[in-house]
C-alpha positions as a LaTeX table, in Angstrom:
\begin{tabular}{lrrr}
\hline
Residue & $x$ (\AA) & $y$ (\AA) & $z$ (\AA) \\
\hline
Unk1 & 8.93 & $-17.14$ & 19.44 \\
Unk2 & 10.78 & $-16.82$ & 16.11 \\
Unk3 & 13.11 & $-13.88$ & 15.63 \\
Unk4 & 13.58 & $-11.84$ & 12.46 \\
Unk5 & 16.05 & $-9.23$ & 11.34 \\
Unk6 & 14.58 & $-6.17$ & 9.67 \\
Unk7 & 17.49 & $-4.59$ & 7.80 \\
Unk8 & 17.01 & $-0.95$ & 6.78 \\
Unk9 & 18.67 & $-0.33$ & 3.42 \\
Unk10 & 20.06 & 3.14 & 2.64 \\
Unk11 & 21.61 & 4.68 & $-0.41$ \\
Unk12 & 25.18 & 5.89 & 0.17 \\
Unk13 & 26.14 & 8.38 & 1.40 \\
Unk14 & 23.85 & 9.00 & 4.33 \\
Unk15 & 26.40 & 10.25 & 6.84 \\
Unk16 & 25.77 & 13.85 & 5.85 \\
Unk17 & 22.13 & 13.98 & 7.01 \\
Unk18 & 21.14 & 17.35 & 8.39 \\
Unk19 & 19.39 & 16.54 & 11.67 \\
Unk20 & 18.14 & 20.14 & 11.83 \\
Unk21 & 16.09 & 19.51 & 8.68 \\
Unk22 & 12.37 & 19.31 & 9.60 \\
Unk23 & 11.88 & 16.23 & 7.39 \\
Unk24 & 14.72 & 14.39 & 9.16 \\
Unk25 & 13.39 & 15.46 & 12.57 \\
Unk26 & 9.95 & 14.13 & 11.61 \\
Unk27 & 11.45 & 10.79 & 10.54 \\
Unk28 & 13.46 & 10.53 & 13.78 \\
Unk29 & 10.26 & 11.13 & 15.78 \\
Unk30 & 8.38 & 8.54 & 13.72 \\
Unk31 & 11.13 & 5.97 & 14.25 \\
Unk32 & 11.09 & 6.68 & 18.00 \\
Unk33 & 7.32 & 6.13 & 18.13 \\
Unk34 & 7.71 & 2.91 & 16.12 \\
Unk35 & 10.40 & 1.70 & 18.55 \\
Unk36 & 8.02 & 2.35 & 21.45 \\
Unk37 & 5.25 & 0.46 & 19.64 \\
Unk38 & 7.54 & $-2.55$ & 19.09 \\
Unk39 & 8.49 & $-2.50$ & 22.77 \\
Unk40 & 4.89 & $-2.18$ & 23.98 \\
Unk41 & 3.88 & $-5.14$ & 21.79 \\
Unk42 & 6.70 & $-7.30$ & 23.17 \\
Unk43 & 8.23 & $-7.63$ & 19.70 \\
Unk44 & 11.38 & $-5.58$ & 20.38 \\
Unk45 & 14.60 & $-7.53$ & 20.93 \\
Unk46 & 17.23 & $-5.08$ & 19.72 \\
Unk47 & 17.72 & $-2.34$ & 17.17 \\
Unk48 & 20.43 & 0.08 & 16.12 \\
Unk49 & 21.48 & 2.48 & 13.44 \\
Unk50 & 24.81 & 1.84 & 11.76 \\
Unk51 & 27.48 & 4.24 & 10.60 \\
Unk52 & 27.89 & 4.29 & 6.79 \\
Unk53 & 29.39 & 1.27 & 5.05 \\
Unk54 & 32.44 & 3.38 & 4.23 \\
Unk55 & 33.42 & 3.06 & 7.92 \\
Unk56 & 33.40 & $-0.76$ & 7.81 \\
Unk57 & 36.38 & $-3.06$ & 8.12 \\
Unk58 & 36.16 & $-6.48$ & 6.50 \\
Unk59 & 37.99 & $-9.27$ & 8.37 \\
Unk60 & 38.80 & $-12.54$ & 6.62 \\
Unk61 & 40.49 & $-15.69$ & 7.85 \\
Unk62 & 42.13 & $-18.24$ & 5.57 \\
Unk63 & 44.53 & $-20.96$ & 6.60 \\
Unk64 & 45.13 & $-19.36$ & 9.96 \\
Unk65 & 45.96 & $-15.96$ & 8.45 \\
Unk66 & 43.71 & $-13.02$ & 9.22 \\
Unk67 & 43.48 & $-10.12$ & 6.81 \\
Unk68 & 41.66 & $-6.81$ & 7.17 \\
Unk69 & 40.56 & $-4.41$ & 4.47 \\
Unk70 & 38.55 & $-1.24$ & 4.45 \\
Unk71 & 34.89 & $-1.99$ & 3.80 \\
Unk72 & 32.31 & $-2.34$ & 2.70 \\
Unk73 & 32.21 & $-6.07$ & 1.94 \\
Unk74 & 29.88 & $-5.64$ & $-1.04$ \\
Unk75 & 30.20 & $-2.92$ & $-3.68$ \\
Unk76 & 26.56 & $-1.96$ & $-4.02$ \\
Unk77 & 24.47 & 1.20 & $-4.16$ \\
Unk78 & 22.45 & 0.29 & $-1.08$ \\
Unk79 & 23.87 & $-0.76$ & 2.29 \\
Unk80 & 22.38 & $-1.71$ & 5.63 \\
Unk81 & 22.06 & 1.51 & 7.57 \\
Unk82 & 20.33 & 0.05 & 10.60 \\
Unk83 & 18.43 & $-2.97$ & 11.78 \\
Unk84 & 15.93 & $-4.40$ & 14.20 \\
Unk85 & 15.84 & $-7.85$ & 15.72 \\
Unk86 & 12.20 & $-8.58$ & 16.50 \\
Unk87 & 10.12 & $-11.47$ & 17.72 \\
Unk88 & 7.02 & $-12.29$ & 15.71 \\
Unk89 & 4.63 & $-15.23$ & 15.59 \\
Unk90 & 5.58 & $-15.97$ & 11.97 \\
Unk91 & 6.94 & $-14.44$ & 8.78 \\
Unk92 & 3.60 & $-12.82$ & 7.96 \\
Unk93 & 3.63 & $-10.95$ & 11.28 \\
Unk94 & 7.26 & $-9.91$ & 10.73 \\
Unk95 & 6.32 & $-8.57$ & 7.30 \\
Unk96 & 3.60 & $-6.41$ & 8.87 \\
Unk97 & 6.20 & $-4.90$ & 11.22 \\
Unk98 & 8.54 & $-4.43$ & 8.24 \\
Unk99 & 5.84 & $-2.52$ & 6.37 \\
Unk100 & 5.46 & $-0.15$ & 9.31 \\
Unk101 & 9.24 & 0.20 & 9.55 \\
Unk102 & 9.48 & 1.11 & 5.85 \\
Unk103 & 6.82 & 3.78 & 6.32 \\
Unk104 & 8.49 & 5.44 & 9.33 \\
Unk105 & 12.01 & 5.15 & 7.88 \\
Unk106 & 11.26 & 7.43 & 4.96 \\
Unk107 & 10.35 & 4.68 & 2.52 \\
Unk108 & 13.75 & 2.99 & 2.66 \\
Unk109 & 13.49 & $-0.69$ & 1.71 \\
Unk110 & 13.40 & $-3.17$ & 4.59 \\
Unk111 & 14.91 & $-6.63$ & 4.09 \\
Unk112 & 13.36 & $-9.29$ & 6.33 \\
Unk113 & 15.29 & $-12.43$ & 7.29 \\
Unk114 & 14.50 & $-15.15$ & 9.79 \\
Unk115 & 17.22 & $-15.61$ & 12.43 \\
Unk116 & 18.69 & $-19.06$ & 12.91 \\
Unk117 & 17.67 & $-20.61$ & 16.20 \\
Unk118 & 15.38 & $-17.69$ & 16.97 \\
\hline
\end{tabular}
């Protein structure tokens, strides 16, 4: 079955979220229920939250030399804050899952991409 990445896009910074805030607690519970729904449907492959892009290290290789710089790679307002790898019958089915993910993730945009070989 084809695999898709659902990338959850966040505005920076998001590392100062107050997990005692009732709105954040509600979103965490909603995401947990969504994760269980993905698993029960057999669509779950993997998912994880990511630390903020400010914690990234960008590694490049050119002519045998490797260089490392503090991230993020792209200077943008939004960064990937988490992701799912799911299995879905087709892009339309993946987009349905993405719509549910956007709803439970506080309305953050979800970028959907097919995985190569998946």
